[in-house]
DRENFI-457902 format. One line per field, with one value per residue: residue number from 1; residue in one letter; chain; x, y, z of N, C-alpha, C in turn. Coordinates in nm, 4 decimals, decimal comma. Layout:
resi c(NUM:...);
resn c(a:...);
chain c(A:...);
neast c(X:...);
nnorth c(Y:...);
nup c(Z:...);
caeast c(X:...);
canorth c(Y:...);
caup c(Z:...);
ceast c(X:...);
cnorth c(Y:...);
cup c(Z:...);
end
This chain:
resi c(1:2:3:4:5:6:7:8:9:10:11:12:13:14:15:16:17:18:19:20:21:22:23:24:25:26:27:28:29:30:31:32:33:34:35:36:37:38:39:40:41:42:43:44:45:46:47:48:49:50:51:52:53:54:55:56:57:58:59:60:61:62:63:64:65:66:67:68:69:70:71:72:73:74:75:76:77:78:79:80:81:82:83:84:85:86:87:88:89:90:91:92:93:94:95:96:97:98:99:100:101:102:103:104:105:106:107:108:109:110:111:112:113:114:115:116:117:118:119:120:121:122:123:124:125:126:127:128:129:130:131:132:133:134:135:136:137:138:139:140:141:142:143:144);
resn c(m:t:d:r:r:f:e:d:i:a:a:d:f:e:f:l:e:d:w:e:d:r:y:r:y:l:i:e:l:g:k:e:l:p:p:f:p:d:e:a:r:t:e:a:n:r:v:h:g:c:v:s:q:v:w:i:l:p:e:v:e:n:p:g:t:e:e:a:v:l:y:l:k:a:d:s:d:a:l:i:v:k:g:l:i:a:v:l:l:s:m:v:s:g:r:k:a:r:e:i:l:e:m:d:m:e:g:n:m:r:r:l:g:l:e:e:h:l:t:p:q:r:a:n:g:l:k:s:m:m:q:r:i:r:e:e:a:q:k:a:l:a:g:s);
chain c(A:A:A:A:A:A:A:A:A:A:A:A:A:A:A:A:A:A:A:A:A:A:A:A:A:A:A:A:A:A:A:A:A:A:A:A:A:A:A:A:A:A:A:A:A:A:A:A:A:A:A:A:A:A:A:A:A:A:A:A:A:A:A:A:A:A:A:A:A:A:A:A:A:A:A:A:A:A:A:A:A:A:A:A:A:A:A:A:A:A:A:A:A:A:A:A:A:A:A:A:A:A:A:A:A:A:A:A:A:A:A:A:A:A:A:A:A:A:A:A:A:A:A:A:A:A:A:A:A:A:A:A:A:A:A:A:A:A:A:A:A:A:A:A);
neast c(14,3076:14,0448:13,6990:13,5345:13,4988:13,6314:13,4542:13,2279:13,3098:13,3629:13,1107:12,9913:13,1502:13,0269:12,7897:12,8202:12,8310:12,9538:13,2794:13,4016:13,2515:13,3452:13,6339:13,5846:13,4908:13,7082:13,8827:13,7479:13,7614:14,0085:14,0463:13,9374:14,1192:14,3025:14,4979:14,8397:15,1393:15,3851:15,6409:15,6845:15,7269:15,9336:16,2466:16,2576:15,9903:15,8776:15,7321:15,8913:15,8965:15,6706:15,5366:15,4179:15,4673:15,4590:15,3888:15,4053:15,3274:15,3899:15,2367:15,2682:15,0985:15,1612:15,4285:15,6249:15,5019:15,2342:15,0043:15,0413:14,9414:14,8825:14,8672:14,8187:14,9194:14,8892:14,9724:14,9767:15,0935:14,9230:14,5979:14,4344:14,5909:14,6116:14,3426:14,3427:14,5248:14,3573:14,1683:14,3172:14,4042:14,1664:14,1259:14,3396:14,4463:14,4670:14,4437:14,5587:14,8906:14,9488:14,7187:14,7089:14,9155:14,8320:14,6264:14,4490:14,5195:14,5390:14,3454:14,1231:14,1338:14,1023:13,8083:13,7149:13,7297:13,9476:14,1836:14,1720:14,1491:14,3529:14,6476:14,9578:15,1847:15,0326:14,9229:15,1545:15,2545:15,0441:15,0834:15,3531:15,2824:15,0957:15,3111:15,4880:15,3049:15,2836:15,5645:15,5873:15,3942:15,5397:15,7855:15,6231:15,5578:15,7989:15,8925:16,0496);
nnorth c(11,9427:11,8652:11,8978:11,7069:11,3687:11,0987:10,9168:11,0594:11,2629:11,0774:11,0067:11,2521:11,2769:11,0803:11,1856:11,4223:11,4502:11,5673:11,6427:11,8938:11,9970:11,8333:11,8988:12,1617:12,1022:11,9772:12,1873:12,3467:12,1837:12,1958:12,4676:12,4596:12,3628:12,4063:12,6893:12,6781:12,6714:12,9293:12,8887:12,6264:12,5615:12,4185:12,2488:12,0079:11,9358:11,9330:11,7658:11,5393:11,4623:11,5929:11,8032:12,0447:12,2647:12,1016:12,0541:11,8601:11,8467:11,6637:11,5596:11,3780:11,1658:10,9871:10,8826:10,5985:10,3795:10,1150:10,2550:10,4904:10,7977:10,9743:11,3058:11,5240:11,8141:12,0051:12,1469:12,3099:12,4854:12,4728:12,4781:12,2439:12,0266:12,0959:12,0326:11,7540:11,6913:11,7493:11,5530:11,3190:11,3822:11,3685:11,0940:10,9903:11,1537:11,1719:10,9120:10,5931:10,5211:10,2491:10,1826:10,3445:10,2618:10,0072:10,0908:10,1039:10,3336:10,4023:10,2465:10,3612:10,6181:10,5508:10,5081:10,7458:10,7885:10,9433:10,8850:10,8871:11,1434:11,3022:11,4555:11,3172:11,4002:11,4998:11,2618:11,1255:11,2937:11,2663:11,0049:11,0050:11,1879:10,9998:10,8034:10,9548:11,0093:10,7395:10,6936:10,8764:10,7693:10,5217:10,6359:10,7365:10,5048:10,4112:10,5912:10,7977);
nup c(8,0483:7,8280:7,9142:7,8141:7,7569:7,5962:7,4806:7,4564:7,2676:7,0559:6,9916:6,9168:6,6767:6,5279:6,4812:6,3440:5,9947:5,7755:5,6683:5,6829:5,9113:6,1161:6,1118:6,1926:6,4613:6,5667:6,5759:6,7690:6,9937:7,0427:7,1179:7,3554:7,5277:7,8372:7,9185:7,8100:7,9928:7,9310:8,0051:7,9939:7,7445:7,6205:7,4835:7,5926:7,6486:7,3998:7,1469:6,9192:6,5687:6,4830:6,2425:6,3074:6,5911:6,8969:7,2307:7,5314:7,8676:8,1529:8,4553:8,7403:8,9740:9,2599:9,1679:9,0318:9,1323:9,0758:9,1168:8,9901:8,8472:8,5468:8,4457:8,1998:8,0236:7,7215:7,4290:7,0849:6,8055:6,5900:6,4740:6,3971:6,4829:6,7535:6,8224:6,7816:6,9901:7,2023:7,1823:7,2294:7,5005:7,6184:7,6232:7,7759:7,9949:8,3435:8,4014:8,5111:8,4836:8,3905:8,2728:8,0592:7,9270:7,8218:7,6715:7,3510:7,1603:6,9114:6,7897:6,9013:6,8046:6,5383:6,5421:6,5084:6,2466:6,1230:5,9856:5,6921:5,6458:5,7391:5,6702:5,5446:5,7065:5,9400:6,0207:6,0832:6,2897:6,4913:6,5526:6,6646:6,8842:7,0493:7,0919:7,2515:7,4657:7,5765:7,6370:7,8497:8,0413:8,0913:8,2203:8,4402:8,5605:8,6331:8,7948:8,7203);
caeast c(14,2379:13,9125:13,5944:13,4618:13,5576:13,6706:13,3311:13,1465:13,3735:13,3518:12,9471:12,9906:13,1970:12,9505:12,6673:12,8788:12,8601:13,0491:13,4178:13,4298:13,2204:13,4382:13,7457:13,5650:13,4758:13,8358:13,9333:13,6679:13,8083:14,1539:14,0327:13,8952:14,2059:14,3518:14,6259:14,9665:15,2417:15,4836:15,7786:15,6797:15,7442:16,0958:16,2764:16,2343:15,8506:15,8520:15,7112:15,9569:15,8267:15,5486:15,5733:15,3891:15,5258:15,3764:15,4444:15,3406:15,3761:15,3244:15,2400:15,2350:15,0678:15,2214:15,5173:15,7033:15,4165:15,1324:14,8909:15,0914:14,8255:14,9421:14,8099:14,8992:14,8798:14,9647:14,9505:15,0451:15,0979:14,8436:14,4698:14,3942:14,6814:14,5554:14,2087:14,3804:14,5718:14,2381:14,1014:14,4240:14,4031:14,0331:14,1394:14,4528:14,4739:14,3834:14,4303:14,6623:14,9879:14,9345:14,5857:14,7527:15,0143:14,7459:14,5003:14,4640:14,5056:14,5295:14,1962:14,0232:14,1492:14,0518:13,6792:13,6688:13,7638:14,0396:14,2981:14,1874:14,1263:14,4698:14,7690:15,0569:15,2434:14,9695:14,9155:15,2810:15,2620:14,9693:15,1592:15,4526:15,2224:15,0831:15,4299:15,5235:15,2323:15,3229:15,6851:15,5454:15,3432:15,6465:15,8373:15,5364:15,5599:15,9466:15,9188:16,1508);
canorth c(11,8487:11,9135:11,8305:11,6006:11,2494:11,0411:10,8408:11,1701:11,3071:10,9801:11,0241:11,3683:11,2602:11,0048:11,2624:11,4953:11,3653:11,6492:11,6637:12,0398:12,0047:11,7508:11,9753:12,2602:12,0458:11,9478:12,3021:12,3897:12,1056:12,2536:12,5903:12,4282:12,3193:12,5031:12,7687:12,5920:12,7593:12,9565:12,8360:12,4662:12,5363:12,3873:12,1328:11,8834:11,8990:11,9252:11,6260:11,5223:11,3922:11,6620:11,9047:12,1610:12,2550:12,0364:12,0330:11,7768:11,8766:11,5625:11,5752:11,2417:11,1566:10,8512:10,7992:10,4810:10,2854:10,0817:10,3608:10,6294:10,8471:11,0637:11,4210:11,5862:11,9369:12,0110:12,2571:12,3264:12,5959:12,4509:12,4445:12,1133:11,9493:12,1229:11,9548:11,6141:11,6685:11,7558:11,4177:11,2351:11,4005:11,3110:10,9678:10,9400:11,2299:11,1477:10,7694:10,5275:10,5039:10,1071:10,1730:10,4164:10,1640:9,9010:10,1218:10,0946:10,4715:10,4097:10,2049:10,4741:10,7253:10,4931:10,4971:10,8700:10,8071:11,0449:10,8518:10,9127:11,2845:11,3713:11,4611:11,2049:11,4648:11,5036:11,1190:11,0861:11,3756:11,1932:10,8769:11,0809:11,2124:10,8782:10,7185:11,0320:10,9756:10,6016:10,7237:10,9499:10,6614:10,4395:10,7014:10,7590:10,3746:10,3775:10,6872:10,8881);
caup c(7,9947:7,7979:8,0074:7,7275:7,7671:7,4544:7,4442:7,4044:7,1397:6,9328:6,9712:6,8497:6,5480:6,4497:6,4513:6,2286:5,8833:5,6727:5,7203:5,7326:6,0374:6,2092:6,1284:6,2846:6,5732:6,6235:6,6307:6,8945:7,1028:7,0668:7,1758:7,4857:7,6286:7,9297:7,8695:7,8489:8,0406:7,8431:8,0533:7,9604:7,5897:7,6191:7,4096:7,6553:7,6303:7,2643:7,0717:6,8053:6,4780:6,4326:6,1537:6,3968:6,7210:6,9865:7,3596:7,6291:8,0043:8,2276:8,6014:8,7892:9,0924:9,2874:9,0542:9,0629:9,1711:9,0032:9,1344:8,9087:8,7692:8,4587:8,4073:8,0839:7,9552:7,5911:7,3127:6,9514:6,7202:6,4787:6,5280:6,3829:6,5717:6,8952:6,8448:6,7911:7,1304:7,2975:7,1594:7,2885:7,6356:7,6567:7,6260:7,8704:8,0976:8,4492:8,3984:8,5676:8,3729:8,3446:8,1827:7,9325:7,8450:7,7760:7,5911:7,2224:7,1278:6,7654:6,7670:6,9487:6,6890:6,4306:6,5465:6,4655:6,0902:6,0821:5,9155:5,5624:5,6317:5,7705:5,5866:5,5973:5,8141:6,0523:6,0888:6,1567:6,4062:6,5607:6,5999:6,7501:7,0066:7,1095:7,1315:7,3778:7,5894:7,6185:7,7178:7,9777:8,1181:8,1242:8,3042:8,5727:8,6400:8,6739:8,8937:8,6700);
ceast c(14,1006:13,8045:13,5265:13,5509:13,5592:13,5196:13,2377:13,1924:13,3496:13,1882:12,9372:13,0339:13,0914:12,8386:12,7064:12,8862:12,9585:13,1908:13,4510:13,3731:13,2891:13,5800:13,6974:13,5287:13,6176:13,8936:13,8893:13,7230:13,9392:14,1541:13,9990:14,0110:14,2581:14,4721:14,7434:15,0779:15,3526:15,6244:15,7964:15,7119:15,8946:16,0994:16,2590:16,0978:15,8164:15,8301:15,7940:15,8783:15,7084:15,5984:15,5354:15,4530:15,4247:15,4504:15,3529:15,4073:15,3299:15,3329:15,1831:15,1952:15,1047:15,3224:15,6024:15,6269:15,3112:15,0149:14,9252:14,9824:14,8901:14,8264:14,8753:14,8284:14,9570:14,9094:15,0284:15,0041:14,9834:14,7108:14,4146:14,4609:14,6387:14,4305:14,2528:14,4594:14,4646:14,1838:14,1974:14,4109:14,2840:14,0292:14,2314:14,4595:14,3781:14,3730:14,5609:14,7632:14,9785:14,8171:14,6286:14,8314:14,9306:14,6397:14,5411:14,4352:14,4606:14,3942:14,1125:14,0216:14,0776:13,8946:13,6338:13,6810:13,8603:14,1441:14,3022:14,1655:14,2388:14,5848:14,8753:15,1461:15,1652:14,9493:15,0334:15,2878:15,1652:15,0310:15,2655:15,4038:15,1765:15,1908:15,4928:15,4444:15,2650:15,4665:15,6807:15,4801:15,4361:15,7288:15,7673:15,5478:15,6880:15,9668:16,0354:16,0993);
cnorth c(11,9087:11,8303:11,7198:11,4820:11,1795:10,9867:10,9591:11,2374:11,1998:10,9844:11,1315:11,3565:11,1714:11,0844:11,3536:11,4110:11,4387:11,6640:11,8064:12,0567:11,9418:11,8226:12,0899:12,2241:12,0256:12,0827:12,3688:12,3082:12,1542:12,3841:12,5883:12,4006:12,4239:12,5749:12,6766:12,7166:12,8018:12,8996:12,6851:12,4443:12,5181:12,2668:12,0123:11,8316:11,8825:11,7760:11,6144:11,4192:11,4712:11,7728:12,0433:12,1500:12,1966:11,9966:11,9578:11,8239:11,7647:11,6034:11,4173:11,2375:10,9918:10,7798:10,6911:10,3683:10,2342:10,1691:10,4939:10,6687:10,9728:11,1688:11,4846:11,7361:11,9450:12,1112:12,2450:12,4543:12,6113:12,4153:12,3069:11,9996:11,9750:12,0463:11,8034:11,6006:11,6783:11,6140:11,3205:11,2622:11,3491:11,1700:10,9043:11,0284:11,2018:10,9973:10,7202:10,5078:10,3547:10,1017:10,2420:10,3297:10,0425:9,9514:10,1255:10,2349:10,4672:10,3509:10,2864:10,5718:10,6768:10,5137:10,6456:10,8967:10,8931:10,9962:10,8887:11,0596:11,3628:11,3577:11,3602:11,2777:11,4794:11,3730:11,0945:11,1525:11,3047:11,0726:10,9163:11,1070:11,1065:10,8163:10,8275:11,0097:10,8304:10,6168:10,7848:10,8633:10,5673:10,5013:10,7152:10,6180:10,3688:10,4916:10,7870:11,0055);
cup c(7,9531:7,8908:7,9448:7,7322:7,6273:7,4072:7,3769:7,2721:7,0298:6,8843:6,8734:6,7085:6,4832:6,3949:6,3326:6,1065:5,7795:5,7495:5,7442:5,8806:6,1478:6,2028:6,1982:6,4321:6,6446:6,6652:6,7555:7,0083:7,1463:7,1488:7,3345:7,5972:7,6972:7,8808:7,9099:7,8944:7,9509:7,8825:8,0139:7,7970:7,5719:7,5121:7,4602:7,6590:7,4941:7,2128:6,9329:6,7217:6,4282:6,3546:6,2290:6,5306:6,8225:7,1112:7,4439:7,7759:8,0872:8,3767:8,6367:8,9424:9,1399:9,1948:9,1253:9,1269:9,0729:9,0142:9,0554:8,8253:8,6708:8,4260:8,2899:8,0493:7,8236:7,5049:7,1797:6,9113:6,5895:6,5397:6,5143:6,4826:6,7259:6,9178:6,8489:6,9515:7,2276:7,3024:7,2398:7,4440:7,6835:7,7118:7,7532:7,9892:8,2189:8,4753:8,4677:8,4555:8,3056:8,2343:8,0410:7,8330:7,7582:7,6707:7,4365:7,1594:6,9732:6,7317:6,7949:6,8435:6,5730:6,4062:6,4999:6,3063:6,0446:5,9944:5,7579:5,5352:5,6853:5,6781:5,6398:5,7195:5,9440:6,1183:6,1521:6,2867:6,5129:6,6374:6,7002:6,8832:7,0916:7,1685:7,2550:7,4875:7,6478:7,6990:7,8382:8,0922:8,1634:8,2303:8,4403:8,6324:8,6996:8,7778:8,8434:8,5857);
end
């Protein structure tokens, strides 16, 4: 998980007026992600619906309870997508699964003004990543 929380990232996006600068910032955020274990690059961890290769590795504390906390590691083979992952992880990783399920991830991402600057394929991939995170949160609550 990146050290920056989502609110800090959103504030940084507001400060950056030029979209080239915002893209560079996204790429930098992606580079700050911790290394992803090679052995976790499996079909089970791959996010379907993304043009790029994306993997999400969940770890759950207190599975099967209302206190279930979801920690996520993730990676992509595409720099901008890796940056989008970093933004998502800043929002959700280390939070209770119930909080994640109640969170408006799409609304948070809209605050960054990305939708008009992402290709349709990347926008669909972002939706797929958010859906996968919700699925992992549901599994954490169920203890599966």
